[in-house]
PQR file with spaces between the fields and no chain letter, atoms N, CA, C, O and H, PARSE charges and radii, in Angstrom:
ATOM       1  N    MET     1      -3.960    4.068  -25.065 -0.4000 1.5000
ATOM       2  CA   MET     1      -3.509    3.402  -23.849 -0.0000 2.0000
ATOM       3  C    MET     1      -4.044    4.183  -22.649  0.5500 1.7000
ATOM       4  O    MET     1      -3.870    5.398  -22.558 -0.5500 1.4000
ATOM       5  N    SER     2      -4.689    3.476  -21.738 -0.4000 1.5000
ATOM       6  CA   SER     2      -5.230    4.126  -20.550 -0.0000 2.0000
ATOM       7  C    SER     2      -4.106    4.503  -19.584  0.5500 1.7000
ATOM       8  O    SER     2      -2.974    4.038  -19.717 -0.5500 1.4000
ATOM       9  H    SER     2      -4.830    2.488  -21.811  0.4000 1.0000
ATOM      10  N    THR     3      -4.430    5.332  -18.638 -0.4000 1.5000
ATOM      11  CA   THR     3      -3.453    5.735  -17.619 -0.0000 2.0000
ATOM      12  C    THR     3      -2.969    4.517  -16.833  0.5500 1.7000
ATOM      13  O    THR     3      -1.783    4.405  -16.521 -0.5500 1.4000
ATOM      14  H    THR     3      -5.349    5.710  -18.531  0.4000 1.0000
ATOM      15  N    ARG     4      -3.882    3.615  -16.518 -0.4000 1.5000
ATOM      16  CA   ARG     4      -3.520    2.405  -15.773 -0.0000 2.0000
ATOM      17  C    ARG     4      -2.577    1.522  -16.586  0.5500 1.7000
ATOM      18  O    ARG     4      -1.605    0.981  -16.059 -0.5500 1.4000
ATOM      19  H    ARG     4      -4.845    3.706  -16.772  0.4000 1.0000
ATOM      20  N    GLU     5      -2.876    1.387  -17.864 -0.4000 1.5000
ATOM      21  CA   GLU     5      -2.004    0.579  -18.729 -0.0000 2.0000
ATOM      22  C    GLU     5      -0.619    1.206  -18.853  0.5500 1.7000
ATOM      23  O    GLU     5       0.389    0.499  -18.864 -0.5500 1.4000
ATOM      24  H    GLU     5      -3.666    1.827  -18.292  0.4000 1.0000
ATOM      25  N    LEU     6      -0.570    2.534  -18.945 -0.4000 1.5000
ATOM      26  CA   LEU     6       0.709    3.231  -19.012 -0.0000 2.0000
ATOM      27  C    LEU     6       1.508    3.009  -17.728  0.5500 1.7000
ATOM      28  O    LEU     6       2.713    2.761  -17.779 -0.5500 1.4000
ATOM      29  H    LEU     6      -1.389    3.109  -18.935  0.4000 1.0000
ATOM      30  N    ALA     7       0.840    3.097  -16.583 -0.4000 1.5000
ATOM      31  CA   ALA     7       1.518    2.883  -15.302 -0.0000 2.0000
ATOM      32  C    ALA     7       2.090    1.468  -15.229  0.5500 1.7000
ATOM      33  O    ALA     7       3.230    1.274  -14.806 -0.5500 1.4000
ATOM      34  H    ALA     7      -0.139    3.298  -16.542  0.4000 1.0000
ATOM      35  N    LYS     8       1.300    0.492  -15.641 -0.4000 1.5000
ATOM      36  CA   LYS     8       1.779   -0.895  -15.611 -0.0000 2.0000
ATOM      37  C    LYS     8       2.962   -1.085  -16.544  0.5500 1.7000
ATOM      38  O    LYS     8       3.901   -1.811  -16.217 -0.5500 1.4000
ATOM      39  H    LYS     8       0.374    0.649  -15.985  0.4000 1.0000
ATOM      40  N    SER     9       2.924   -0.443  -17.694 -0.4000 1.5000
ATOM      41  CA   SER     9       4.025   -0.530  -18.644 -0.0000 2.0000
ATOM      42  C    SER     9       5.294    0.087  -18.074  0.5500 1.7000
ATOM      43  O    SER     9       6.385   -0.462  -18.226 -0.5500 1.4000
ATOM      44  H    SER     9       2.161    0.147  -17.959  0.4000 1.0000
ATOM      45  N    LEU    10       5.142    1.225  -17.420 -0.4000 1.5000
ATOM      46  CA   LEU    10       6.311    1.889  -16.823 -0.0000 2.0000
ATOM      47  C    LEU    10       6.897    1.076  -15.679  0.5500 1.7000
ATOM      48  O    LEU    10       8.116    1.033  -15.514 -0.5500 1.4000
ATOM      49  H    LEU    10       4.255    1.671  -17.297  0.4000 1.0000
ATOM      50  N    ILE    11       6.047    0.433  -14.888 -0.4000 1.5000
ATOM      51  CA   ILE    11       6.530   -0.400  -13.784 -0.0000 2.0000
ATOM      52  C    ILE    11       7.403   -1.523  -14.325  0.5500 1.7000
ATOM      53  O    ILE    11       8.407   -1.882  -13.710 -0.5500 1.4000
ATOM      54  H    ILE    11       5.057    0.469  -15.022  0.4000 1.0000
ATOM      55  N    ASP    12       7.032   -2.072  -15.456 -0.4000 1.5000
ATOM      56  CA   ASP    12       7.841   -3.134  -16.062 -0.0000 2.0000
ATOM      57  C    ASP    12       9.224   -2.646  -16.468  0.5500 1.7000
ATOM      58  O    ASP    12      10.138   -3.454  -16.630 -0.5500 1.4000
ATOM      59  H    ASP    12       6.216   -1.780  -15.956  0.4000 1.0000
ATOM      60  N    GLN    13       9.391   -1.344  -16.632 -0.4000 1.5000
ATOM      61  CA   GLN    13      10.670   -0.777  -17.034 -0.0000 2.0000
ATOM      62  C    GLN    13      11.551   -0.360  -15.857  0.5500 1.7000
ATOM      63  O    GLN    13      12.732   -0.062  -16.037 -0.5500 1.4000
ATOM      64  H    GLN    13       8.648   -0.687  -16.500  0.4000 1.0000
ATOM      65  N    VAL    14      10.980   -0.338  -14.661 -0.4000 1.5000
ATOM      66  CA   VAL    14      11.725    0.091  -13.477 -0.0000 2.0000
ATOM      67  C    VAL    14      12.657   -1.036  -13.037  0.5500 1.7000
ATOM      68  O    VAL    14      12.231   -2.187  -12.938 -0.5500 1.4000
ATOM      69  H    VAL    14      10.020   -0.580  -14.514  0.4000 1.0000
ATOM      70  N    PRO    15      13.927   -0.714  -12.771 -0.5600 1.5000
ATOM      71  CA   PRO    15      14.857   -1.748  -12.295  0.2800 2.0000
ATOM      72  C    PRO    15      14.396   -2.329  -10.951  0.5500 1.7000
ATOM      73  O    PRO    15      13.787   -1.630  -10.140 -0.5500 1.4000
ATOM      74  N    GLU    16      14.687   -3.583  -10.732 -0.4000 1.5000
ATOM      75  CA   GLU    16      14.254   -4.304   -9.525 -0.0000 2.0000
ATOM      76  C    GLU    16      14.654   -3.569   -8.244  0.5500 1.7000
ATOM      77  O    GLU    16      13.877   -3.522   -7.291 -0.5500 1.4000
ATOM      78  H    GLU    16      15.181   -4.151  -11.390  0.4000 1.0000
ATOM      79  N    ASN    17      15.853   -3.000   -8.215 -0.4000 1.5000
ATOM      80  CA   ASN    17      16.333   -2.347   -6.989 -0.0000 2.0000
ATOM      81  C    ASN    17      15.590   -1.054   -6.676  0.5500 1.7000
ATOM      82  O    ASN    17      15.730   -0.531   -5.570 -0.5500 1.4000
ATOM      83  H    ASN    17      16.484   -3.039   -8.989  0.4000 1.0000
ATOM      84  N    LYS    18      14.815   -0.528   -7.596 -0.4000 1.5000
ATOM      85  CA   LYS    18      14.038    0.692   -7.350 -0.0000 2.0000
ATOM      86  C    LYS    18      12.558    0.416   -7.112  0.5500 1.7000
ATOM      87  O    LYS    18      11.800    1.327   -6.777 -0.5500 1.4000
ATOM      88  H    LYS    18      14.701   -0.953   -8.494  0.4000 1.0000
ATOM      89  N    LEU    19      12.152   -0.819   -7.282 -0.4000 1.5000
ATOM      90  CA   LEU    19      10.731   -1.147   -7.129 -0.0000 2.0000
ATOM      91  C    LEU    19      10.211   -0.935   -5.716  0.5500 1.7000
ATOM      92  O    LEU    19       9.030   -0.635   -5.542 -0.5500 1.4000
ATOM      93  H    LEU    19      12.768   -1.559   -7.554  0.4000 1.0000
ATOM      94  N    LEU    20      11.058   -1.081   -4.701 -0.4000 1.5000
ATOM      95  CA   LEU    20      10.603   -0.858   -3.319 -0.0000 2.0000
ATOM      96  C    LEU    20      10.070    0.560   -3.136  0.5500 1.7000
ATOM      97  O    LEU    20       9.091    0.772   -2.420 -0.5500 1.4000
ATOM      98  H    LEU    20      12.017   -1.325   -4.843  0.4000 1.0000
ATOM      99  N    TYR    21      10.719    1.535   -3.788 -0.4000 1.5000
ATOM     100  CA   TYR    21      10.252    2.921   -3.686 -0.0000 2.0000
ATOM     101  C    TYR    21       8.893    3.081   -4.355  0.5500 1.7000
ATOM     102  O    TYR    21       8.017    3.780   -3.846 -0.5500 1.4000
ATOM     103  H    TYR    21      11.514    1.362   -4.369  0.4000 1.0000
ATOM     104  N    ILE    22       8.733    2.438   -5.479 -0.4000 1.5000
ATOM     105  CA   ILE    22       7.468    2.511   -6.212 -0.0000 2.0000
ATOM     106  C    ILE    22       6.356    1.841   -5.408  0.5500 1.7000
ATOM     107  O    ILE    22       5.244    2.362   -5.321 -0.5500 1.4000
ATOM     108  H    ILE    22       9.445    1.871   -5.892  0.4000 1.0000
ATOM     109  N    ILE    23       6.659    0.690   -4.824 -0.4000 1.5000
ATOM     110  CA   ILE    23       5.665   -0.043   -4.033 -0.0000 2.0000
ATOM     111  C    ILE    23       5.204    0.794   -2.850  0.5500 1.7000
ATOM     112  O    ILE    23       4.008    0.868   -2.568 -0.5500 1.4000
ATOM     113  H    ILE    23       7.562    0.266   -4.894  0.4000 1.0000
ATOM     114  N    ALA    24       6.153    1.429   -2.153 -0.4000 1.5000
ATOM     115  CA   ALA    24       5.786    2.259   -0.996 -0.0000 2.0000
ATOM     116  C    ALA    24       4.861    3.398   -1.428  0.5500 1.7000
ATOM     117  O    ALA    24       3.879    3.697   -0.748 -0.5500 1.4000
ATOM     118  H    ALA    24       7.124    1.369   -2.382  0.4000 1.0000
ATOM     119  N    TYR    25       5.172    4.021   -2.542 -0.4000 1.5000
ATOM     120  CA   TYR    25       4.340    5.103   -3.048 -0.0000 2.0000
ATOM     121  C    TYR    25       2.952    4.595   -3.428  0.5500 1.7000
ATOM     122  O    TYR    25       1.945    5.218   -3.093 -0.5500 1.4000
ATOM     123  H    TYR    25       5.969    3.778   -3.094  0.4000 1.0000
ATOM     124  N    LEU    26       2.903    3.475   -4.120 -0.4000 1.5000
ATOM     125  CA   LEU    26       1.620    2.921   -4.539 -0.0000 2.0000
ATOM     126  C    LEU    26       0.755    2.512   -3.347  0.5500 1.7000
ATOM     127  O    LEU    26      -0.465    2.679   -3.372 -0.5500 1.4000
ATOM     128  H    LEU    26       3.721    2.969   -4.392  0.4000 1.0000
ATOM     129  N    GLN    27       1.390    1.976   -2.305 -0.4000 1.5000
ATOM     130  CA   GLN    27       0.620    1.605   -1.117 -0.0000 2.0000
ATOM     131  C    GLN    27      -0.034    2.835   -0.500  0.5500 1.7000
ATOM     132  O    GLN    27      -1.185    2.777   -0.067 -0.5500 1.4000
ATOM     133  H    GLN    27       2.381    1.840   -2.284  0.4000 1.0000
ATOM     134  N    GLY    28       0.687    3.935   -0.460 -0.4000 1.5000
ATOM     135  CA   GLY    28       0.105    5.172    0.066 -0.0000 2.0000
ATOM     136  C    GLY    28      -1.010    5.689   -0.815  0.5500 1.7000
ATOM     137  O    GLY    28      -2.039    6.145   -0.317 -0.5500 1.4000
ATOM     138  H    GLY    28       1.622    3.982   -0.812  0.4000 1.0000
ATOM     139  N    ALA    29      -0.814    5.623   -2.119 -0.4000 1.5000
ATOM     140  CA   ALA    29      -1.820    6.100   -3.060 -0.0000 2.0000
ATOM     141  C    ALA    29      -3.065    5.220   -3.064  0.5500 1.7000
ATOM     142  O    ALA    29      -4.151    5.686   -3.408 -0.5500 1.4000
ATOM     143  H    ALA    29       0.022    5.253   -2.524  0.4000 1.0000
ATOM     144  N    ALA    30      -2.917    3.955   -2.687 -0.4000 1.5000
ATOM     145  CA   ALA    30      -4.035    3.016   -2.715 -0.0000 2.0000
ATOM     146  C    ALA    30      -4.949    3.145   -1.485  0.5500 1.7000
ATOM     147  O    ALA    30      -6.017    2.534   -1.444 -0.5500 1.4000
ATOM     148  H    ALA    30      -2.035    3.577   -2.408  0.4000 1.0000
ATOM     149  N    LEU    31      -4.541    3.926   -0.497 -0.4000 1.5000
ATOM     150  CA   LEU    31      -5.381    4.092    0.690 -0.0000 2.0000
ATOM     151  C    LEU    31      -6.669    4.816    0.317  0.5500 1.7000
ATOM     152  O    LEU    31      -6.657    5.697   -0.543 -0.5500 1.4000
ATOM     153  H    LEU    31      -3.673    4.422   -0.530  0.4000 1.0000
ATOM     154  N    PRO    32      -7.767    4.458    0.946 -0.5600 1.5000
ATOM     155  CA   PRO    32      -9.028    5.119    0.610  0.2800 2.0000
ATOM     156  C    PRO    32      -9.009    6.594    1.016  0.5500 1.7000
ATOM     157  O    PRO    32      -8.359    6.973    1.991 -0.5500 1.4000
ATOM     158  N    ASP    33      -9.720    7.406    0.268 -0.4000 1.5000
ATOM     159  CA   ASP    33      -9.805    8.835    0.569 -0.0000 2.0000
ATOM     160  C    ASP    33     -10.722    9.121    1.751  0.5500 1.7000
ATOM     161  O    ASP    33     -10.579   10.145    2.418 -0.5500 1.4000
ATOM     162  H    ASP    33     -10.248    7.098   -0.524  0.4000 1.0000
ATOM     163  N    ASP    34     -11.647    8.230    2.007 -0.4000 1.5000
ATOM     164  CA   ASP    34     -12.626    8.446    3.070 -0.0000 2.0000
ATOM     165  C    ASP    34     -12.125    7.859    4.394  0.5500 1.7000
ATOM     166  O    ASP    34     -12.612    6.827    4.856 -0.5500 1.4000
ATOM     167  H    ASP    34     -11.763    7.397    1.465  0.4000 1.0000
ATOM     168  N    VAL    35     -11.162    8.524    4.979 -0.4000 1.5000
ATOM     169  CA   VAL    35     -10.608    8.085    6.258 -0.0000 2.0000
ATOM     170  C    VAL    35     -11.675    8.291    7.333  0.5500 1.7000
ATOM     171  O    VAL    35     -12.348    9.321    7.368 -0.5500 1.4000
ATOM     172  H    VAL    35     -10.766    9.362    4.604  0.4000 1.0000
ATOM     173  N    GLU    36     -11.814    7.311    8.193 -0.4000 1.5000
ATOM     174  CA   GLU    36     -12.848    7.382    9.220 -0.0000 2.0000
ATOM     175  C    GLU    36     -12.577    8.509   10.212  0.5500 1.7000
ATOM     176  O    GLU    36     -11.428    8.784   10.559 -0.5500 1.4000
ATOM     177  H    GLU    36     -11.267    6.474    8.164  0.4000 1.0000
ATOM     178  N    THR    37     -13.637    9.145   10.655 -0.4000 1.5000
ATOM     179  CA   THR    37     -13.548   10.163   11.689 -0.0000 2.0000
ATOM     180  C    THR    37     -13.488    9.464   13.035  0.5500 1.7000
ATOM     181  O    THR    37     -14.269    8.547   13.287 -0.5500 1.4000
ATOM     182  H    THR    37     -14.570    8.921   10.373  0.4000 1.0000
ATOM     183  N    PRO    38     -12.570    9.882   13.910 -0.5600 1.5000
ATOM     184  CA   PRO    38     -12.487    9.242   15.228  0.2800 2.0000
ATOM     185  C    PRO    38     -13.804    9.378   15.992  0.5500 1.7000
ATOM     186  O    PRO    38     -14.504   10.384   15.879 -0.5500 1.4000
ATOM     187  N    ASN    39     -14.126    8.338   16.774 -0.4000 1.5000
ATOM     188  CA   ASN    39     -15.347    8.399   17.571 -0.0000 2.0000
ATOM     189  C    ASN    39     -15.122    9.268   18.810  0.5500 1.7000
ATOM     190  O    ASN    39     -14.010    9.743   19.043 -0.5500 1.4000
ATOM     191  H    ASN    39     -13.557    7.521   16.865  0.4000 1.0000
ATOM     192  N    ALA    40     -16.159    9.474   19.591 -0.4000 1.5000
ATOM     193  CA   ALA    40     -16.100   10.374   20.745 -0.0000 2.0000
ATOM     194  C    ALA    40     -15.058    9.912   21.770  0.5500 1.7000
ATOM     195  O    ALA    40     -14.362   10.739   22.358 -0.5500 1.4000
ATOM     196  H    ALA    40     -17.063    9.088   19.402  0.4000 1.0000
ATOM     197  N    LYS    41     -14.948    8.600   21.987 -0.4000 1.5000
ATOM     198  CA   LYS    41     -13.991    8.085   22.960 -0.0000 2.0000
ATOM     199  C    LYS    41     -12.554    8.372   22.509  0.5500 1.7000
ATOM     200  O    LYS    41     -11.709    8.754   23.319 -0.5500 1.4000
ATOM     201  H    LYS    41     -15.513    7.928   21.509  0.4000 1.0000
ATOM     202  N    THR    42     -12.289    8.190   21.232 -0.4000 1.5000
ATOM     203  CA   THR    42     -10.954    8.458   20.693 -0.0000 2.0000
ATOM     204  C    THR    42     -10.650    9.942   20.757  0.5500 1.7000
ATOM     205  O    THR    42      -9.542   10.327   21.131 -0.5500 1.4000
ATOM     206  H    THR    42     -12.976    7.881   20.574  0.4000 1.0000
ATOM     207  N    LEU    43     -11.614   10.785   20.399 -0.4000 1.5000
ATOM     208  CA   LEU    43     -11.415   12.230   20.467 -0.0000 2.0000
ATOM     209  C    LEU    43     -11.136   12.679   21.893  0.5500 1.7000
ATOM     210  O    LEU    43     -10.303   13.559   22.116 -0.5500 1.4000
ATOM     211  H    LEU    43     -12.514   10.471   20.096  0.4000 1.0000
ATOM     212  N    ALA    44     -11.828   12.080   22.865 -0.4000 1.5000
ATOM     213  CA   ALA    44     -11.592   12.418   24.270 -0.0000 2.0000
ATOM     214  C    ALA    44     -10.187   12.007   24.695  0.5500 1.7000
ATOM     215  O    ALA    44      -9.526   12.735   25.435 -0.5500 1.4000
ATOM     216  H    ALA    44     -12.504   11.365   22.684  0.4000 1.0000
ATOM     217  N    ALA    45      -9.730   10.854   24.236 -0.4000 1.5000
ATOM     218  CA   ALA    45      -8.383   10.390   24.569 -0.0000 2.0000
ATOM     219  C    ALA    45      -7.325   11.303   23.959  0.5500 1.7000
ATOM     220  O    ALA    45      -6.325   11.618   24.605 -0.5500 1.4000
ATOM     221  H    ALA    45     -10.267   10.262   23.635  0.4000 1.0000
ATOM     222  N    ILE    46      -7.543   11.724   22.725 -0.4000 1.5000
ATOM     223  CA   ILE    46      -6.611   12.650   22.077 -0.0000 2.0000
ATOM     224  C    ILE    46      -6.552   13.964   22.839  0.5500 1.7000
ATOM     225  O    ILE    46      -5.471   14.506   23.066 -0.5500 1.4000
ATOM     226  H    ILE    46      -8.355   11.467   22.200  0.4000 1.0000
ATOM     227  N    GLU    47      -7.703   14.472   23.233 -0.4000 1.5000
ATOM     228  CA   GLU    47      -7.768   15.720   24.001 -0.0000 2.0000
ATOM     229  C    GLU    47      -7.049   15.573   25.338  0.5500 1.7000
ATOM     230  O    GLU    47      -6.346   16.486   25.771 -0.5500 1.4000
ATOM     231  H    GLU    47      -8.582   14.031   23.050  0.4000 1.0000
ATOM     232  N    GLU    48      -7.225   14.432   25.990 -0.4000 1.5000
ATOM     233  CA   GLU    48      -6.562   14.177   27.266 -0.0000 2.0000
ATOM     234  C    GLU    48      -5.042   14.198   27.109  0.5500 1.7000
ATOM     235  O    GLU    48      -4.344   14.795   27.928 -0.5500 1.4000
ATOM     236  H    GLU    48      -7.796   13.690   25.638  0.4000 1.0000
ATOM     237  N    VAL    49      -4.530   13.554   26.070 -0.4000 1.5000
ATOM     238  CA   VAL    49      -3.089   13.525   25.832 -0.0000 2.0000
ATOM     239  C    VAL    49      -2.568   14.920   25.521  0.5500 1.7000
ATOM     240  O    VAL    49      -1.526   15.327   26.035 -0.5500 1.4000
ATOM     241  H    VAL    49      -5.098   13.068   25.405  0.4000 1.0000
ATOM     242  N    GLU    50      -3.296   15.658   24.676 -0.4000 1.5000
ATOM     243  CA   GLU    50      -2.873   17.024   24.348 -0.0000 2.0000
ATOM     244  C    GLU    50      -2.818   17.881   25.607  0.5500 1.7000
ATOM     245  O    GLU    50      -1.907   18.693   25.765 -0.5500 1.4000
ATOM     246  H    GLU    50      -4.142   15.327   24.258  0.4000 1.0000
ATOM     247  N    ASN    51      -3.785   17.706   26.501 -0.4000 1.5000
ATOM     248  CA   ASN    51      -3.811   18.436   27.763 -0.0000 2.0000
ATOM     249  C    ASN    51      -2.615   18.044   28.639  0.5500 1.7000
ATOM     250  O    ASN    51      -1.997   18.905   29.265 -0.5500 1.4000
ATOM     251  H    ASN    51      -4.525   17.046   26.372  0.4000 1.0000
ATOM     252  N    MET    52      -2.290   16.758   28.684 -0.4000 1.5000
ATOM     253  CA   MET    52      -1.146   16.293   29.470 -0.0000 2.0000
ATOM     254  C    MET    52       0.154   16.897   28.933  0.5500 1.7000
ATOM     255  O    MET    52       1.034   17.271   29.708 -0.5500 1.4000
ATOM     256  H    MET    52      -2.791   16.058   28.176  0.4000 1.0000
ATOM     257  N    ILE    53       0.270   16.990   27.628 -0.4000 1.5000
ATOM     258  CA   ILE    53       1.465   17.571   27.015 -0.0000 2.0000
ATOM     259  C    ILE    53       1.562   19.056   27.337  0.5500 1.7000
ATOM     260  O    ILE    53       2.634   19.550   27.685 -0.5500 1.4000
ATOM     261  H    ILE    53      -0.445   16.686   26.998  0.4000 1.0000
ATOM     262  N    GLU    54       0.445   19.765   27.223 -0.4000 1.5000
ATOM     263  CA   GLU    54       0.432   21.205   27.476 -0.0000 2.0000
ATOM     264  C    GLU    54       0.743   21.539   28.927  0.5500 1.7000
ATOM     265  O    GLU    54       1.469   22.495   29.202 -0.5500 1.4000
ATOM     266  H    GLU    54      -0.426   19.363   26.941  0.4000 1.0000
ATOM     267  N    THR    55       0.198   20.756   29.859 -0.4000 1.5000
ATOM     268  CA   THR    55       0.355   21.070   31.279 -0.0000 2.0000
ATOM     269  C    THR    55       1.549   20.361   31.914  0.5500 1.7000
ATOM     270  O    THR    55       1.969   20.714   33.016 -0.5500 1.4000
ATOM     271  H    THR    55      -0.391   19.980   29.636  0.4000 1.0000
ATOM     272  N    GLY    56       2.090   19.371   31.227 -0.4000 1.5000
ATOM     273  CA   GLY    56       3.208   18.619   31.805 -0.0000 2.0000
ATOM     274  C    GLY    56       2.764   17.677   32.907  0.5500 1.7000
ATOM     275  O    GLY    56       3.592   17.171   33.665 -0.5500 1.4000
ATOM     276  H    GLY    56       1.748   19.085   30.331  0.4000 1.0000
ATOM     277  N    LYS    57       1.475   17.439   33.002 -0.4000 1.5000
ATOM     278  CA   LYS    57       0.943   16.546   34.037 -0.0000 2.0000
ATOM     279  C    LYS    57       0.527   15.231   33.408  0.5500 1.7000
ATOM     280  O    LYS    57       0.313   15.140   32.199 -0.5500 1.4000
ATOM     281  H    LYS    57       0.802   17.850   32.387  0.4000 1.0000
ATOM     282  N    GLY    58       0.420   14.237   34.233 -0.4000 1.5000
ATOM     283  CA   GLY    58      -0.004   12.935   33.742 -0.0000 2.0000
ATOM     284  C    GLY    58       1.054   11.897   34.026  0.5500 1.7000
ATOM     285  O    GLY    58       2.186   12.223   34.382 -0.5500 1.4000
ATOM     286  H    GLY    58       0.593   14.312   35.215  0.4000 1.0000
ATOM     287  N    GLU    59       0.684   10.664   33.867 -0.4000 1.5000
ATOM     288  CA   GLU    59       1.599    9.555   34.145 -0.0000 2.0000
ATOM     289  C    GLU    59       2.429    9.266   32.902  0.5500 1.7000
ATOM     290  O    GLU    59       1.901    9.145   31.797 -0.5500 1.4000
ATOM     291  H    GLU    59      -0.236   10.399   33.577  0.4000 1.0000
ATOM     292  N    HIS    60       3.728    9.160   33.103 -0.4000 1.5000
ATOM     293  CA   HIS    60       4.643    8.836   32.010 -0.0000 2.0000
ATOM     294  C    HIS    60       5.301    7.515   32.340  0.5500 1.7000
ATOM     295  O    HIS    60       5.937    7.379   33.385 -0.5500 1.4000
ATOM     296  H    HIS    60       4.157    9.259   34.000  0.4000 1.0000
ATOM     297  N    PHE    61       5.156    6.551   31.467 -0.4000 1.5000
ATOM     298  CA   PHE    61       5.715    5.226   31.710 -0.0000 2.0000
ATOM     299  C    PHE    61       7.057    5.098   31.021  0.5500 1.7000
ATOM     300  O    PHE    61       7.191    5.393   29.833 -0.5500 1.4000
ATOM     301  H    PHE    61       4.640    6.662   30.618  0.4000 1.0000
ATOM     302  N    GLU    62       8.047    4.659   31.773 -0.4000 1.5000
ATOM     303  CA   GLU    62       9.358    4.366   31.214 -0.0000 2.0000
ATOM     304  C    GLU    62       9.673    2.915   31.515  0.5500 1.7000
ATOM     305  O    GLU    62       9.841    2.540   32.676 -0.5500 1.4000
ATOM     306  H    GLU    62       7.938    4.420   32.738  0.4000 1.0000
ATOM     307  N    GLY    63       9.753    2.119   30.505 -0.4000 1.5000
ATOM     308  CA   GLY    63      10.032    0.700   30.679 -0.0000 2.0000
ATOM     309  C    GLY    63       9.697   -0.054   29.408  0.5500 1.7000
ATOM     310  O    GLY    63       9.357    0.539   28.385 -0.5500 1.4000
ATOM     311  H    GLY    63       9.616    2.424   29.562  0.4000 1.0000
ATOM     312  N    SER    64       9.796   -1.344   29.488 -0.4000 1.5000
ATOM     313  CA   SER    64       9.543   -2.182   28.315 -0.0000 2.0000
ATOM     314  C    SER    64       8.041   -2.339   28.090  0.5500 1.7000
ATOM     315  O    SER    64       7.229   -2.064   28.973 -0.5500 1.4000
ATOM     316  H    SER    64      10.071   -1.826   30.319  0.4000 1.0000
ATOM     317  N    THR    65       7.706   -2.777   26.916 -0.4000 1.5000
ATOM     318  CA   THR    65       6.310   -3.056   26.603 -0.0000 2.0000
ATOM     319  C    THR    65       5.774   -4.160   27.499  0.5500 1.7000
ATOM     320  O    THR    65       4.632   -4.101   27.955 -0.5500 1.4000
ATOM     321  H    THR    65       8.366   -3.001   26.199  0.4000 1.0000
ATOM     322  N    ALA    66       6.601   -5.167   27.748 -0.4000 1.5000
ATOM     323  CA   ALA    66       6.184   -6.273   28.622 -0.0000 2.0000
ATOM     324  C    ALA    66       5.863   -5.755   30.020  0.5500 1.7000
ATOM     325  O    ALA    66       4.881   -6.175   30.632 -0.5500 1.4000
ATOM     326  H    ALA    66       7.528   -5.215   27.378  0.4000 1.0000
ATOM     327  N    ALA    67       6.686   -4.850   30.521 -0.4000 1.5000
ATOM     328  CA   ALA    67       6.442   -4.291   31.858 -0.0000 2.0000
ATOM     329  C    ALA    67       5.162   -3.463   31.867  0.5500 1.7000
ATOM     330  O    ALA    67       4.409   -3.495   32.840 -0.5500 1.4000
ATOM     331  H    ALA    67       7.484   -4.508   30.024  0.4000 1.0000
ATOM     332  N    LEU    68       4.911   -2.721   30.786 -0.4000 1.5000
ATOM     333  CA   LEU    68       3.679   -1.932   30.701 -0.0000 2.0000
ATOM     334  C    LEU    68       2.455   -2.839   30.721  0.5500 1.7000
ATOM     335  O    LEU    68       1.499   -2.578   31.452 -0.5500 1.4000
ATOM     336  H    LEU    68       5.523   -2.695   29.996  0.4000 1.0000
ATOM     337  N    PHE    69       2.480   -3.905   29.919 -0.4000 1.5000
ATOM     338  CA   PHE    69       1.338   -4.821   29.899 -0.0000 2.0000
ATOM     339  C    PHE    69       1.165   -5.542   31.232  0.5500 1.7000
ATOM     340  O    PHE    69       0.037   -5.825   31.637 -0.5500 1.4000
ATOM     341  H    PHE    69       3.256   -4.117   29.326  0.4000 1.0000
ATOM     342  N    ALA    70       2.246   -5.838   31.907 -0.4000 1.5000
ATOM     343  CA   ALA    70       2.170   -6.457   33.237 -0.0000 2.0000
ATOM     344  C    ALA    70       1.508   -5.504   34.212  0.5500 1.7000
ATOM     345  O    ALA    70       0.666   -5.911   35.013 -0.5500 1.4000
ATOM     346  H    ALA    70       3.162   -5.608   31.578  0.4000 1.0000
ATOM     347  N    GLN    71       1.888   -4.226   34.147 -0.4000 1.5000
ATOM     348  CA   GLN    71       1.280   -3.218   35.024 -0.0000 2.0000
ATOM     349  C    GLN    71      -0.209   -3.079   34.730  0.5500 1.7000
ATOM     350  O    GLN    71      -1.026   -3.034   35.650 -0.5500 1.4000
ATOM     351  H    GLN    71       2.572   -3.895   33.497  0.4000 1.0000
ATOM     352  N    LEU    72      -0.558   -3.013   33.459 -0.4000 1.5000
ATOM     353  CA   LEU    72      -1.965   -2.896   33.090 -0.0000 2.0000
ATOM     354  C    LEU    72      -2.778   -4.088   33.532  0.5500 1.7000
ATOM     355  O    LEU    72      -3.908   -3.937   33.998 -0.5500 1.4000
ATOM     356  H    LEU    72       0.106   -3.050   32.711  0.4000 1.0000
ATOM     357  N    ALA    73      -2.207   -5.284   33.388 -0.4000 1.5000
ATOM     358  CA   ALA    73      -2.903   -6.509   33.805 -0.0000 2.0000
ATOM     359  C    ALA    73      -3.113   -6.519   35.323  0.5500 1.7000
ATOM     360  O    ALA    73      -4.153   -6.965   35.808 -0.5500 1.4000
ATOM     361  H    ALA    73      -1.290   -5.406   33.010  0.4000 1.0000
ATOM     362  N    ALA    74      -2.132   -6.031   36.058 -0.4000 1.5000
ATOM     363  CA   ALA    74      -2.239   -6.009   37.517 -0.0000 2.0000
ATOM     364  C    ALA    74      -3.308   -5.030   37.984  0.5500 1.7000
ATOM     365  O    ALA    74      -3.947   -5.240   39.015 -0.5500 1.4000
ATOM     366  H    ALA    74      -1.287   -5.669   35.664  0.4000 1.0000
ATOM     367  N    GLU    75      -3.498   -3.946   37.207 -0.4000 1.5000
ATOM     368  CA   GLU    75      -4.496   -2.933   37.563 -0.0000 2.0000
ATOM     369  C    GLU    75      -5.903   -3.428   37.271  0.5500 1.7000
ATOM     370  O    GLU    75      -6.878   -2.918   37.823 -0.5500 1.4000
ATOM     371  H    GLU    75      -2.978   -3.775   36.369  0.4000 1.0000
ATOM     372  N    GLY    76      -6.003   -4.427   36.396 -0.4000 1.5000
ATOM     373  CA   GLY    76      -7.294   -5.046   36.100 -0.0000 2.0000
ATOM     374  C    GLY    76      -8.139   -4.219   35.255  0.5500 1.7000
ATOM     375  O    GLY    76      -9.257   -4.614   34.924 -0.5500 1.4000
ATOM     376  H    GLY    76      -5.211   -4.841   35.947  0.4000 1.0000
């Protein structure tokens, strides 16, 4: 019996109320190992946020998501 066949057999033995835990684990395990490297624009944005956190400077928005999108739309 292959490892995959054994796993499928064991899943059939798991009670229905515990399958959600198994599914969550399997979804994580099914992710590809080759996670993409962030591009230069993303790396710059991450660096900017880290700098804002370290220095305590920068704009902090407090409000709803709708209000944030309204503000962004108004800024064009």
